[in-house]
N, C-alpha and C positions, 0 to 999 in steps of 0.2 A: 631660118629652122622650123618645120611645124613641131610641136610639141609629142610626145609618145602620149598615146588615148592610156587613163590609169584603168589599172586592173582592181574586178572588184574588192580585192581583200584589200588594196590601198584606201578605196573610199572608205568601209568600216574606220580603217585607223586615224584618217585625217580625222573624220567624225568627232571618233574617241580623244583625237588631241584637241580638238576643237571649243576652246572656252568666249562665249558671249556674257553681254548682261541679258542675265534675266529679266523681264518684264514684271514677272510677279512681284520680286522684291529687289530690282535695282543694283542686283550684283553681279559680280562678275565671275561665273561660274562653267564649268565644264559644260557642257549640254545633254551630255547623256549621263549627268550626274542623278540619280533617282529614279530612272529606269528599273522594271521590275527583270529581275534576271530570268529566264525562261520564258521570255514573252516575246512578242514581232515585235520591230521597229519600226514606225516610219518615219522618216526624215524627210520633212521638205524644204526646200529653200525656195525662198519665194523672192520676189523682184521688190520694186519700192512697196511699204506697207501701204502707199496711196497710190499703185499701181491696181488697175480695174482688173487684173489675173490676178492677185493677191486675195481681195475681198471677191470675187465670186467662190475662188478655191477654199477659202474660209466657209461660205455662206453653204456649199457641198457637204463638206464637214460637219457640221451641225446637221445639218439634212439626217447625215449619215452616220449620226454621233453613236444611235442604240447598236450598229453594228459593229464600230470600234470599242465600245465597251464586253458585247459579247461577244469580242476575238481576243478581249485583254490585250488591246495593241498600244506602243508604248509610241504618246504623238507627240515629236518635237520640230519645232521649225524656227525659220533662223529668215527674218527679212530684212531691207534695208531700211534701216530708221534709227531715229533714239527713243529714251525710254517712252516719251510725251508721244508721240508716234504711236508707239506701240500701245503704250492705253489704249488710246483714241480709237484704236483698230481691234482692241480687246473689246470694248465700250458698244463701239459700233456691230461686230458682227458673231460677240458672244464666244470668241475664241478664248478657252482656258489662258489666262497671262501667265501659269505659273511654265504652262509647257510654249512660250514664245518668246524666242530670244531675238536682237536688236546686232544688225551689222551693221556700222555708217558708212563703212569705207566697200563691202563689198568685199573682205578679202577670201572668205570659203565659196567664194562663187569660184573666185581665179583661180582658187586653190583647187576646186572641183573642175577646174575649165568649162562652167559652163558660158552659152553662147553671151558674150557683151551688144551684142546687137549692134547695129547699121553704127557704125564710126568711121562717119568723112572730119575730116579734118577739114574744114573752114575757115579760111586765110581772116586773121583779127577780126575773131569772135572768142566772147568768154568759153569758158569751160563747159559754162551751165545755159548758153546761149548753144552751141555748138550741139549739146543733147537735147535741147528743145527741138533742133532742126532735124537731128537725124531722129527722132520719135516720131516723127509728126509725116517724115519721108515712110515707117515701117508701117505706123498707120494707113499708109495707101497703099501699103503692099510690097513695097522694095525691101529688100532684104529678111520679109518677115513673111513666109508661106503659109496660105491659110488664112491670115486675116479676113483679110476683105469677103469669104467665103464664110468662116463663123459671121461677122457683122450680119450678112444678110440671113444668116441661119435663124438670128433672135430676132427680126422681124417678118418671117417666113414658114415657120414655125417645125418644127422634127416629131415626125412620126417615130422614130424609132429610140426620142427622148421622154421619159416621164414629166408627167405634169406637175408642172413649179409652180404653182400659184393653187390654193384651197377655194373651192368656190365661195366659202364662205369668206373669208381672207379679206383684208380690206389692205391694199396697200399705197402708202402716204410717203412725204419724204421726197416729192419729184415735184417739178414746176408745173401739173401737171392737176387736177383736182383730185382729190381720196377717189381709189376705182377699186371696186371690189370683183374678184375673182370671176365672179358670173359672168362677169361683162367678157372676158377671155371664150368660155363656153359660148355662147352666142353665137364671136365672131370664129369659132372651129371643133367647138367640139367639148369631148373631153374623156381624160386617160392619157394622154399624151400632151408633151410639149408647144402647146398653141401659139395663131400668130400672133409676135408683137410680144410675147408675157415673157420671152426671155429679153429681150429689149429693151421692156419696163424696169425691171430689175436694175439692169447694166445703168437704165438713166437714175434709178434710185444712189447706185454705187456713185457713179458722174457726180451728183448733186450732191452728195456726202462732203466726197472728198474737194472738190473744187469752192464750198464753202469754208474748209478748213486745211487751205491747202498747205500753209506756213506748218499745221502742224504733223502732217502726213508726210510731208516732202522737203524736209528741213534741207536735204542739200540735194540739188538737181544733175547733179552729175552726174547720176548713174540711171539716167530715167530709163535708158536703152536696154539697159542689165538684166538677163531672161532667168530662169529659177530651173531647177530639177527635185523630180521625188526620185526620192529610195525607199525600196522595201526590205526589210531585211528578215529571217525565221528566227524561231528560238536561240537558234545556235549562234547568231551574228553572221548568215550568210546572206548575201544579195541575191534575190528573190525576182524584182526588177525594180528597173528604171528606168528613167523616160527623163530626157531632157529638152527644154523647151526652145524652139528656134525662132518665134514670133509672139507677136502681138496678139492676145488672146487665142493663144494657141499652147496653155498651161498641163493640157492635157492629150492622150493620145487620144483617147477616144472621148472628146466634147462632149456629144452626146449622155454619155453618162461616164461622168471624168473619175470616179471611186471603183470602174468595175474591176479593175484590177486585185483590189483586192478579194476577187472569188478564190486567187491562188492560195491563200492562205486555208 
């Protein structure tokens, strides 16, 4: 029997009752503790902290941190992992550790009925091996709508998206030689997402994760689990939600993933 959809009021209630380990202090605490009353609340339920979607989402939040501050938004994120993966994630992305919680077994994802991802039960394989194989199939677009289109967008560019790398910025941390942002200007212009620009940022994320895999992904059983975005107004009313249905599909508008904040 299919579960009944969760009511918006139930979503806030679930979050209000949820306790997880806070990366900043290593203690189990209510995730909404210390949120400012009378301010909007943005809750992000992330997949594995080593998932490229989680890293890319955190990058956008850093890019738009002044907007979040100007709107006085309470920010909370819960990712799949442990404290070590949370600390590593924050060191790499700049995400504030006091705003990040970890859930090692994706309990909050189940409570909010978020998409588990492809879950074919391959005989004779361990839970980890099944998760890996299902993930590979999702990366190929199976049970993961929009994934291949999004991969190609990273290479071809997107004139609806903002420029991602400043001309004077130097991109390091990839298998390629250090690359200056002016390279992308020569390849496609400026003022928008140029060809290969997003793909280069994703390559940097991939290099970071694969170099520290055991830290970012202490348990690979949850590789296919997807996340969600929930925005509440100052009165605690849900005014926006998005449930991820595929790899590289963490936002409704991937050209500008935080555009939904304009509703505040």
